N, C-alpha and C positions, 0 to 999 in steps of 0.2 A: 225775601228771596223768591224769585219766580220759579215756575215749574221747570223751565229749561235749565236754569242754574242748578237746581236740585238734581236733575237727570244727568247733567254733566259731571257733577261731583260724584254721583254714584258710579258712573262709568269709569271715572278716573281711578277709583279704588277697587273696582270689580275684578275678580279673578274668573277666568273661564276654564272649564275642565275639558281637556283634550285626551281622547283615548286613541292610542296609536296602534300601528300594525303589529308591534311586538307585544301586544296585550299589556301595555303600561299606561298609567294615567299621569298626565303632566298638567300642572296648573300654571297658567300664564296671565300676566296683567293685560286686561282687555285693551286698555288705551295703547300700550306698546305695540301689540300685534296689529291693531287697526292702523296705526301710523305707518308701519313698515310693510304691510301686506294687503294688496287689493283683494285677495281671496277672503281674508278674515273680515275686511271692511264690508265687502258685499254680503258675506254670510251673516254677520252679526247685526247689520243694520237693515236686513231685509226680512220679509215675512216667512222665515224658515222655522221649522220645528226645533232645530238645534239652538236657535237664538232664544226661543222662549224657555227652553230647558237649561240654557247656558252650558250645554254639553256639545262638543264637536267630535265626531268620529272621523278619524283619518286612517283609512284602511291600507294605505300604501306609503305611509311616512313613519319612520322609526322615532322613538322618543329622543335618542341621542342626536340625530340629525336635526330634529325640530328645535331642541334646546340650543344647539350650536347656532342655528339660523337666528334665533331670537337674540342670543348673546352678541353675535356679530352685528346685528342691526342696532343694538343698543350702543355698541362701540362706535359705529358709524355716526349715530345721532350725537354722541359726545365728542366727536372729532378725534377720537383716539383709536386708530384702527390699523395703521400700516404694519406694525410689528406683529399683530395678531394674524394678519393674512399671510405674512412671510413665514410664519411658523407652521402653517398648514402643510401636510403632505399632499402629494398629488391625489392619492386615493381619497383622502378626506375632502379635498377641494371638490372632486367629482361628486362625492356623496352629498355634500352640503349644497352644491350647485343644483343637483337634481331636485332636492327638496325646495330650495328657494325658487326655482323655476315653476314648480307645481303650485306653490303658494303665491306666485306673482309678487315676489319681493324684489321689485325692479332695481332699486339702488344696490342691493346686496348682489343680485345677479351680475350687474355691471362690474362690481369690484372683484367678485369671484372669477369672472371671465378674464379680467386682466391678470389675476393671479395665475390662472390656469395657463394662459399663453406664455407667461414667464417660466413656468415649470416644464414646458414641453421639451422632450428630447427625441432624438431620432428613433430610439427603440420603443417609444411609447406613443408617438403621435398618431399612428394608424389606429391603435386600440382606442385612444381617447376620442378620435374623430368618430368612430362607430358608436361610442357611448353617447356623444353629444348630438349626433345627427338627428335623433328622434326627440331631442329635448329642447334644443335651442338652434333654430335655423340660422340666425345671424352669427352665432359663435361657430357653428359648424362651417359656415362659409369662410369665416376668418381662418380657421384651422386648415381648411382645404387650400386657401390661398398660400398659406405657409408651406404646405406640401409642394405646391407648384413652384414656389420661389426657391425652396431649399431641396429640391429633388436631387441635386448632386450629392447631398449628404446621404439621402436614402439609397442612392446607387452605391456610394462608397462603402456604406455599412451593410449593404444588401438587404436592408429592411424592406425595400420595395417589393421583395419577393413574398411578403406577407399580404399584399393586396389581393383582393378577390378579382375574379375575371372582369366583372362589371366596373370595379374601381380602376383597374389597370386600363381598360378601354376608355373610360372617361378621362383619365389623366393623359393618355396618349393623344387625345383629340383636343386637349386644352391648347389654344393658341399661345398662351403665355408660359407654357411649361419650360422650365429652365433646364434644358438638356442640350448638349452639343450634338451637332448633326451626325458626327461619327460615332455617337454612343447609342443611337436609337435601336439599330438592329441588334447590337450586343445586349441591350437591356431586354429586348424581346426574347432572345435566345435564353438569357439567364432566367427570366421569369418562367418561361415554358418548361424549362428543365426541372423545376421544383414542384410542378403542379401535378394533380392526378389526371387521369386520361381525359375525363370529360371537360375539365377546366382548360387543359392545354389544347385540346382539339377545338374548343369554341374560340379561344383566343387566336389560334393559328389561322382559323378561317377569317376572323376579323382582321388580322394583320395582312393576309393575302389580299383582302378586299380593299384595304385603305392605304397600305404603304406604297410609296412611289419614289422615283428619283428626285433628289433635291435639285431642282432646276436653278434655284437662286445662286448657289455657289458653284454650279457646274461641276459638282463632284459626282462620284458614283455611289454616294451614301444613300441608302434607303431611309426615308423618313415618312412620318404620317402626314405631315403638313408643314408649310412654312410657318415659322414661329415669330411671334412678336418679341423683339429683343428686350431683355430685362433692363438694359441701360443703353444710352446713346450718347454721342457727342453732338453738341450744337454749336455751330460757328455763326457769329454775327458780325456784320460789317467788315471793314478793312479798306486797304488802298489797292485798287485793281489797276490794270494798265490804263484805264480811262479816268482814274481818279477815285475818290471815296465812293463806296458802294453801300447799299442797304441789303445786300444778299444775305439770306439765312439758309444754311444747309445743315443737314444732320447726317451723321454716320450710322448706318445700319449694319451691325456686326453680323447679322444673319445673312443678308444679301450681299455683304462685302462691297457696299457702294455708298457714296454720298448722294443725298437726295435733297433737292431744293424744297424749302418749306412753303406752305400755302401762302398765297399772295396776301391774305388777310393778316398775316403776322408781320409783314414788312414794316420797318421803321424808317426814319429818315436816314439819309446817307451820312456815314461817319466813319472815322478811323482814329487810331491812337486813343481809344476810350478804355473804360473799365467795364467788365461784364461779370456780375456776381449773382450766384444762385442762392436764394434764401428761402427754404421751404418750397412753396409752389410759385414763387415769384422770381422773375429775372429782372435785375436792376442794371440799367445802362448808365454809366457815370462819366460825365465830361466827354472829351473827344474833340474832333476837328472835322469840318466838312469841306475844307479847301479854302474857306474864307473866314469863318468864325471859330473862335475857341470857346467851347461850351462850359458854362458853370452848372448846367441843369442836370437833373436826374429824372429818368423815366423808368417805369416798371411795366412788365408784361405779366399778367396773371394767367398762369397756365390752366387754372380751373375755369375761368370765365372767357379766356382767349381775348382779353382786352388790354390795350395800352392805357397808361395813366401818367400824367405829369406829376412829378414829385417836387419836394423842396429843392431849391438851388443850393449849391455849395457856396462857401464864403469866397472862393477863388474860381476863376476860369482855369480849367486844367485839361490840357491834352498831354500825351505821353505820360498819363497818370498811372500810378500803381494802386490797385484796389483789390480788396478781398472781404469776405464775410468774417466778422468776428464771432458772432453767435446768431441765434435766431432773431435777435432784436436789433443788431447793430452791423453797420458796414463801415469799413475803414478805407480812407483815401489819403495818399501821401505823394508829395512831390509833383512833378510835371512841369509844364510850360504854359504861361498865361498869355503869350503873344509878345512879351517883351523880356521876360527873365525866367531862368530855371528856378524852381522853388524848393525850399526845404520845409515848408509848412505842411501840416497834416490836420485832418479833421475826421470826426466820426459822425455817422448818420444814425439817428434814433428813428427806427422805422415806425414805431407806434405814434411817435410825436411828429413825424414828418419834418424833422429839423436836423440840420448839420451844426455841429459844435466844434470849435477849434480845440486841439490838444497841443501838447508841447511840440516845438519844431525839431526836426532832425538836426544832427550836427553838421551835415553837409547837404547842399542842394542836390537833388537827384531827379532827373527826368529820364524816361525810358528805362527805369529800374523795374524790379518785380518784387512783390510783397506776398508773403505767405504767413499763415497762422500755424503755430505749433500747438501741440496737444495741451500744454500747460497754460495756454491763453496768450503767450507772448507772440509778438509779430516780428518778422525778420524782413528787412528791406535789403535787396540784393543788387549790387552794382549801380549802374546809372551814369549820368553825365551832368556836370554842373555848369556847362557852358565853356569851360576851359579844359577840364580834366575828366577822363573816363575812369571810373572807380573800380578797384578790385577789392573794395571793402564792403562789409555788411553792417547794418545797424539793427539792434534789437530794441523793440519798444516794450516796456513794462507798463501795462495799463493800470496796475494797482498803485504805482508810484508816479505815473505820468512822466516817465523819463526814457531817454534814449541812451544807449551806449554801444560802442563799436565792438563787434566780434574780434577777439584778439588776433586770430589767424586770418590772413588775407587769402583771397582766392588765387589760384595759380595763373589766372589771366584777368586782365581788365575787361569788363563786359558792360556794354550798354545795348539796349534792344535785346536784353537777355530773357531767357525763359527760366522760371523757377517753380518748384513744387515742394511741398512737405511730403515725405515718404511715410513716416510713422511718428512716434511721439517726439523724436529728437533729431531726425535726419532731414537735411535740405539737399535738393539736387539743383544745380545751376548748369544750364546748357546753352551753347550757341552765343550769339551776340556779335558785337563789333568792338575791336580793341584799339581803334584809332588808325589802324593800318589795314587790317584784314577782317573779313567776316570769319566767324569761328564755327567749328563743328565739334568742339570738345565738350565733354560732360564730366562734371566733378561733383562729389558728394562730401557733405560735412555733417558729422555728429556734433551738435553744438555743445554737448557736455565735454567732448574731447577737444573741440575747437580746431581740428585739423581738416584740411581739404585733401581728398584723394581722387585722382583722375581715373577714369575707366574708359570704355570703348567710345570712339568718335562716331558721330553721325556720318552718313554717306555723303552729304553735301554741307557746305557752309550755309548758315542762315542767321539773319538777325530780324528783329521785329516780327517774330512769328508767334504762334500760339502753342502752348504745351499743356497737356492735361494727363493726370492718371486716368486709367480706364480699366474697368472690370470686364474681362473677356471670359465668356463661359467655357471656351475651349482651352485657354492657357493661363487663366488667372490674371493678376494685376500686371499692367503694362504702362509705359509712358509713351504718349503719342505726341509727336511734333508735327505741326501743320503749317504749310505755307511759309511766308516770310520773304525776305530779300536775300538772294544768294551772292550778291556782289556785282551782278550785272543786270538782273531783272527780278521782278516778282515771280514767285513760283506757286504752283498748286500741288507740288510734291509733298508727300507725307511719309513718315517712317515711324516704326514702333521699337521701343526698347524693352526687352524681356528681362525682368529682374532676376530670373532664375539662372539664365546662362550669360547674363551681362553682355548681350549682343543686340545691335540694331538690325532690323530687317525691313524689307519693303512693306509699304502700306498703300492702299489705293489712293490715287490723287483726288483732290477736290474738284468740283465742277468749274471753279473759277480761280485763276491765279490772283493772289492777294497777299499783302503784308499788312502789318498793323491791325490784324484781326484779333478777335478774342474767342475762346472756346470754353464751354462748361460741360461737365459730365452730369447728365440727368439720369436718375435711377428710380425704378419702381413708381412711375407716375402715369396716370391714365392718358396723358397727352401723347405718349410714345406711339401708339398705333396711328394717330393722326399725322405725326411728324414723319413717320416712315411710310406713310400711305398704305397701311395694311388694310386689305379688304378681304374678309373671310369668304365673301361670295365668289372670289376668284379662285378659291382653293378647291378646284375640281380637277380630278385626275384625268389626263388624256391617255386613255388606255389603248388607243389605236383601234378600238372596236366600236362600231356604230350602234345606234339604238336598235336598228333592224336586226343586227346580229344578236344582240342581247335578247330581244323578244323571241327570235327563232330558237335560241338556246333554251329559253324557258319552256318552249313548247316541245323540246326534244328534236327540233328540226335543224338541219345544217343549212343555214341561209347565208348567202353572200349578197349584201346589198349593193346597189349601184354606187360605184366609186369606192367600195371597200377594198382594203389591201388583201390580195389573194394569199392563201396559205403558203408559207415558205418564203414570202417576200416582206415580212414584217420589218419594221425599222430596227437598226442595230440597237437603238436605245431601248426598244421594247424587249428585245432578246436579252439584253443585259439585265433588265428588270426581272425577267422570269428567272434567270440564273441566280440573281441575288436573293430573290424571294424564296427560292428553295433553300438557300444557305441559312436563312433565319430559322428554318425548321430543324436544324441540327444543333445540339445533339438530338437523337431521335426521341419522340414522345414516349413517356412511360407506358409500358404495356398495360392493357386493360386487365384487371384482376379476373 
C-alpha cells in the first residue's frame, strides 16, 4: 500500500474537533465535511494551524446549526432529503442557511434557498429579505423579485408599510413593480401615514421629485414611472384584408395599446394555424398561406430570439386545434388537409422532436377549439366535419388513449369557435358560426355537471377569432376576444369579459384587422420589455421647468430662461400635477416629537 492510500484511509476515518460560538465541542468526520464544504476543504487541506492541530474554531457558528448542516448534507449525499427539508420551520431554515452560506456548503445552500422561497408569506417576506440581504446576494435578489411580483399582496395586507424609506423608494422605482396605476398615490399616502417624522419627510420629498402624471393611459393618476407589464398578449398571423399575414403584435396593459413586434421576430405568412406557448418557446403548428396546407412545426425561443424548424406532423393541417399538454408535449387534433376534414390527432414530444399519432376522435372536426383541463384531459369543442357543424364536445383521456363525447351538447352549433379552460373543471365556449349566422353568445360548462349555461353576449358577432384568459393588474382575470370575422368583414375589434360582473366591455382594437389569428398569454418573462418596446431611458419627467431655471433655483436666484413659461401661465397638466402632488401628502405627516 503506497503513502497516498494510507493517507486517504486515515482521512476517511479521521474526526475533526470543532469548537463553536456557544462554547461547545463537536466532532465531525473529516471526509464528510470536506465533501460538502468548500470552507472545510480549504481549511483542512491548506497550511493552517488548525489543520495541523485538527481543531477548528468557529466563533460565529452554533453547535446546533453546524450539526444540522452536516446531517442535511449527508441526507443530500444519500438522495434522501425532501421530507427533511419540508419539516424545517422558517426560523430553522434561516439559521441553517446562514451557517451553510458561511461554510460554503453550495449544494445545501441551494436546497435551503428553494425551501425558504416555498415558506415565504406576506407577513414574513420583508424580515426574511433583510436577513438574507447580507448573506446571499442571489437569494436576496430572488426574494426582492417576489416582492415586486406579489406587491398587490403586500398592499392588501398592508405589510408594505413595514418597508424602510430606502426600500420603499427602491421599490417605487422598479420598472417591473406589479402595482395598478390608480394605486400608487394611495400606497404613498398609506406608507407616509405610518412613519415617523424623519422617514415620512424624506419619502415625501422623494415622491414630490419623482411622481408624475401617467401619460400612457391618459389618466390623472400620479405614478413614479411607466411600468413594464407583468403579462402581455401576443397575437401571431391571421387572415387580413389582403390575405395571410405574418404580423405579430402585443397587448401592453400598462399603455392600453397593441404594439407591433420587432421585425426580427416576424415569421412566414400564415393563418388557421395553432400557436402554443410551452416554457420559453412559442410553437407554431400547421396553418395555411393561401396556397399550401402546412404539416410543419416551427418554434420561437424567447430567450435567444431565434426561430427554429421542428419536426413535421404526420398530416397537413390547417383549421387545426392545438394546445400544450405539459412542459414536454403539444397536442394537435382535427383540421383540414386540403381535401378532407380530419378526425385524427397527434402529440408532439418536444425533447424528441417527433409527432406521434394517438387515437382518432369520434367525429371529424376542423375549426374546432381544444383546451386542457387540470386533470390532464383534453376537450375538443365544436367544429365542422364537411357537412355538419357540431354542438358536441369530445374528451380525450391520455391515460387510456380514448375519446368520448360530453353527454350534454352546447346550446349552439359552433365552428370557428373560441374556447378556454377557466379552472379545474370549467370550459368557456364563445362565438363561432352555426351554419346561418356568426355568433356572439358565451356559454360555460362544468364537465363534472355536464351542463352548459349561457351568460352575457359579446358586443359583436365573430368567428375564427382569438380568445385568451388574461391577468390584469387592475381588475384580475379576464377573457379577451380579439379580431375575427363579423359576418361581413374581418375586424380588429377586441372586447373583454369580466368574470366578476359577468359583463363584456370595450377593449382597444388591434393595429390590423384579421381573422384566423392566434393569441397567447405570456407572463413573467424577460422578453416582455422588448415586446412592449419599454425604454427606461425615456422615463424622464417633463416638469415644464428648464435646466436654466433649476440652476437659478439652486443659486437662490429667480431666473426665467429664454423660451421658459412665465409664472401664471403653466400648462393645465402641470397645475393638475401640483394639486395631485399635494394630495399625496395627506393625511398630514406625524408631528416631530
